[in-house]
C-alpha positions as CSV (number, residue, x, y, z in Angstrom):
1,M,29.8,52.5,-195.9
2,F,28.8,54.6,-198.8
3,L,25.3,54.1,-197.4
4,R,26.4,55.5,-194.2
5,L,28.2,58.5,-196.2
6,E,25.2,59.2,-198.3
7,N,22.9,59.7,-194.9
8,L,25.9,61.9,-193.7
9,F,25.7,63.9,-197.3
10,A,22.0,64.2,-197.6
11,K,22.3,65.9,-193.7
12,L,25.0,67.9,-194.5
13,N,23.0,69.8,-197.4
14,Y,20.0,70.2,-195.8
15,F,21.4,71.7,-192.4
16,I,23.6,74.3,-194.9
17,A,20.5,75.3,-196.8
18,Q,18.8,76.2,-193.8
19,S,19.2,79.7,-192.6
20,D,19.6,79.5,-188.6
21,P,22.9,79.3,-186.6
22,L,21.8,76.0,-184.5
23,P,21.3,74.1,-188.3
24,H,24.6,75.4,-189.3
25,H,26.4,74.1,-186.0
26,N,24.4,70.7,-187.0
27,A,26.0,71.1,-190.3
28,I,29.3,71.5,-188.9
29,M,28.9,68.4,-186.7
30,V,27.8,66.6,-189.4
31,L,30.9,67.3,-191.0
32,F,33.1,65.6,-188.4
33,E,31.0,62.1,-188.9
34,I,31.9,62.4,-192.5
35,L,35.8,63.0,-192.1
36,E,35.4,60.1,-189.2
37,S,33.3,57.9,-191.9
38,G,35.8,59.3,-195.0
39,S,39.1,58.9,-193.1
40,R,39.3,55.1,-193.9
41,A,43.2,55.0,-196.3
42,D,41.9,52.8,-198.6
43,L,38.1,54.2,-199.6
44,K,39.3,56.3,-202.0
45,S,41.4,53.6,-204.0
46,D,38.1,51.5,-203.8
47,L,35.8,54.1,-205.2
48,L,37.8,55.0,-207.6
49,Q,38.5,50.9,-208.7
50,E,34.5,50.6,-208.8
51,L,34.1,53.6,-211.0
52,E,36.6,52.3,-213.8
53,R,35.1,48.8,-213.2
54,Q,31.8,50.0,-214.4
55,R,33.0,52.4,-216.6
56,Q,34.4,49.3,-218.7
57,T,31.3,47.2,-218.1
58,L,29.0,49.7,-219.7
59,S,31.5,51.0,-222.3
60,G,31.3,47.4,-223.5
61,L,27.1,48.0,-223.9
62,Q,28.2,50.8,-226.5
63,G,26.3,49.7,-229.8
64,N,23.9,47.3,-228.2
65,P,20.5,48.2,-229.8
66,A,18.4,47.3,-227.3
67,I,19.7,50.3,-225.1
68,D,19.7,53.9,-225.3
69,A,22.9,55.2,-226.4
70,R,22.4,58.6,-225.5
71,R,21.9,57.5,-221.9
72,L,24.6,55.3,-222.0
73,Q,27.3,57.8,-222.8
74,Q,25.7,60.4,-220.7
75,T,26.5,57.9,-217.9
76,I,29.7,56.9,-219.1
77,D,31.0,60.3,-218.8
78,E,29.4,61.1,-215.7
79,I,31.7,58.4,-214.1
80,A,34.3,59.6,-215.7
81,A,34.3,62.9,-214.5
82,A,33.2,61.6,-211.0
83,A,36.6,59.6,-210.7
84,H,38.7,62.5,-212.3
85,A,37.1,64.7,-209.9
86,L,38.0,62.2,-206.9
87,G,41.6,61.4,-208.5
88,A,42.3,65.4,-208.1
89,V,41.8,65.1,-204.4
90,S,45.4,65.5,-202.9
91,G,46.1,63.3,-199.6
92,R,43.6,62.5,-197.5
93,L,40.0,63.0,-197.6
94,G,39.0,65.6,-195.5
95,Q,42.9,67.1,-194.9
96,H,41.9,70.6,-195.2
97,L,39.5,70.1,-192.3
98,R,42.1,68.4,-190.2
99,E,44.4,71.3,-191.1
100,N,41.7,73.9,-189.7
101,E,43.2,74.2,-186.1
102,W,39.7,76.2,-185.5
103,L,37.4,73.3,-186.6
104,M,39.6,70.7,-185.2
105,M,39.2,72.9,-181.4
106,I,35.4,72.6,-182.1
107,R,35.5,69.1,-182.9
108,G,37.7,68.2,-179.6
109,R,35.3,69.9,-177.4
110,S,32.2,68.4,-179.0
111,S,32.9,65.1,-177.7
112,I,32.1,67.1,-174.2
113,P,28.5,67.2,-173.3
114,G,28.0,71.0,-173.7
115,G,31.6,71.4,-174.5
116,V,30.7,74.3,-177.6
117,C,28.8,76.9,-175.3
118,E,29.6,80.0,-175.2
119,F,31.5,80.4,-172.7
120,D,33.3,77.7,-173.3
121,L,34.6,78.5,-177.0
122,P,33.3,82.5,-177.6
123,S,34.9,82.4,-180.9
124,Y,32.4,79.6,-182.0
125,H,29.5,81.4,-180.7
126,A,30.4,84.7,-182.8
127,W,30.3,82.7,-185.6
128,Q,27.1,81.2,-184.5
129,H,26.1,85.2,-185.0
130,E,27.8,86.2,-188.3
131,N,25.2,86.8,-190.8
132,T,23.3,83.9,-192.4
133,E,25.5,84.3,-196.0
134,K,28.6,84.3,-194.3
135,R,28.2,81.1,-192.4
136,R,26.9,79.4,-195.3
137,S,29.8,80.5,-197.6
138,Q,32.3,79.1,-195.1
139,L,30.4,75.9,-194.5
140,L,30.3,75.3,-198.4
141,E,33.9,76.1,-198.8
142,W,35.0,73.2,-195.9
143,A,32.3,70.7,-197.6
144,K,33.8,71.8,-200.9
145,P,36.8,68.9,-201.0
146,M,34.6,66.8,-199.8
147,L,32.2,66.5,-202.6
148,P,34.2,64.4,-205.2
149,L,33.2,61.9,-202.3
150,A,29.6,62.2,-202.4
151,H,29.4,62.4,-206.3
152,A,30.9,59.0,-206.6
153,I,29.3,57.2,-203.9
154,R,26.1,58.6,-205.2
155,I,26.5,57.6,-208.9
156,L,27.8,53.7,-207.9
157,L,24.8,53.5,-205.9
158,E,22.5,55.0,-208.2
159,I,24.2,52.3,-210.6
160,L,23.8,49.7,-208.0
161,R,19.8,50.4,-207.1
162,N,19.3,50.2,-210.8
163,T,20.0,46.7,-210.9
164,G,17.7,43.6,-210.4
165,A,14.0,43.3,-210.6
166,R,11.6,44.4,-207.7
167,R,9.2,41.4,-207.2
168,T,6.3,41.6,-205.3
169,E,6.9,38.6,-202.2
170,Q,4.6,37.4,-199.7
171,A,5.5,37.3,-195.9
172,N,3.9,34.3,-194.2
173,S,3.2,34.9,-190.4
174,G,5.9,38.1,-190.6
175,S,8.9,35.5,-192.3
176,F,10.1,35.4,-195.8
177,T,13.3,33.2,-197.2
178,Q,14.6,32.9,-200.4
179,P,17.6,30.7,-201.7
180,L,20.4,32.5,-203.6
181,A,22.0,30.0,-205.7
182,G,25.3,30.9,-204.7
183,K,24.5,34.4,-206.7
184,Q,26.2,37.3,-204.6
185,Y,24.5,40.6,-203.8
186,Q,25.3,43.9,-202.3
187,L,22.4,45.1,-201.6
188,A,18.7,44.3,-200.5
189,R,15.7,46.9,-200.7
190,L,12.5,46.3,-199.3
191,S,8.9,48.3,-199.1
192,I,6.2,47.2,-196.9
193,P,2.7,48.7,-196.3
194,A,3.4,51.9,-194.4
195,D,0.2,50.7,-192.4
196,L,1.8,47.6,-191.5
197,A,3.9,49.3,-188.1
198,C,6.6,46.5,-188.7
199,V,10.2,46.7,-189.5
200,P,12.4,43.9,-191.5
201,E,15.0,42.4,-189.8
202,V,17.4,40.9,-192.8
203,S,20.0,38.2,-192.6
204,A,21.9,36.5,-195.5
205,N,24.7,34.6,-196.4
206,K,25.4,33.5,-200.0
207,Y,23.1,30.6,-199.9
208,M,19.8,32.4,-198.3
209,V,18.1,35.8,-197.4
210,W,16.1,35.8,-194.2
211,I,13.9,38.5,-193.8
212,R,11.8,38.8,-190.3
213,F,9.5,41.7,-190.0
214,N,9.0,42.8,-186.5
215,Q,6.4,44.9,-184.7
216,L,7.0,48.2,-183.3
217,N,6.8,48.5,-180.0
218,D,6.4,52.1,-178.0
219,Y,10.6,53.0,-178.1
220,Q,11.6,52.2,-174.8
221,D,12.2,48.3,-175.0
222,A,14.9,47.3,-177.3
223,K,13.3,44.0,-177.8
224,T,10.8,43.6,-180.4
225,R,8.0,41.0,-181.3
226,P,7.8,38.9,-184.3
227,C,5.2,40.3,-186.9
228,E,2.6,37.2,-187.3
229,A,0.6,39.0,-190.0
230,N,0.4,37.7,-193.9
231,F,1.2,40.5,-196.1
232,E,2.6,41.2,-199.9
233,F,5.7,43.2,-199.9
234,S,8.4,44.4,-202.9
235,L,11.7,43.1,-202.5
236,Q,14.9,44.5,-205.1
237,L,17.9,42.0,-204.7
238,C,20.7,44.3,-206.2
239,N,24.1,43.2,-207.5
240,F,26.4,44.9,-209.6
């Protein structure tokens, strides 16, 4: 869920930064995706609990001579600020969007193929022909109450991605396995040679992680063929 929301917020920022009406239409569609993805009742509480857990963990490292005290304090302060901002969001995340009848009208029509054409939603067509800065200002206004969610997710994923050592591993005939010895991980990060034309398929349980590399097809057939090459790749297993 965190990775999906991170991806959606990156798209939102990109589309808002553009000038043309079509990217700004895409920004609204992404806002609806964020609204749908972030509507879980326990998402906010889960984020707050994890932020507090990370704050306490890092606070326990204060005074350790092997750690940069200034950077550590900056991270602790950033976590505290993110938790405060997220906790200050009243009601359900995205409630302000649900209360905007005009946006909900667009959301309802957007589920119909071609349903937001100018003859279906003339007021939306008119909005798309407002000047760029007016459209962007409104998009930023609609996005602003969601930003504490984006900030909290960014901090937690940054902490998670900085755990674990990146190691060079060997795939034999496009396959790799590693015992986990019962240790739990939340994230696996892989980097493979760009010219390999393979994509990884990862499976895991508490005992083992399996990575099977498959050859890219012509993007018409969902079936893939195993990659038979032997090659090196980097793997990082991350856990809080």
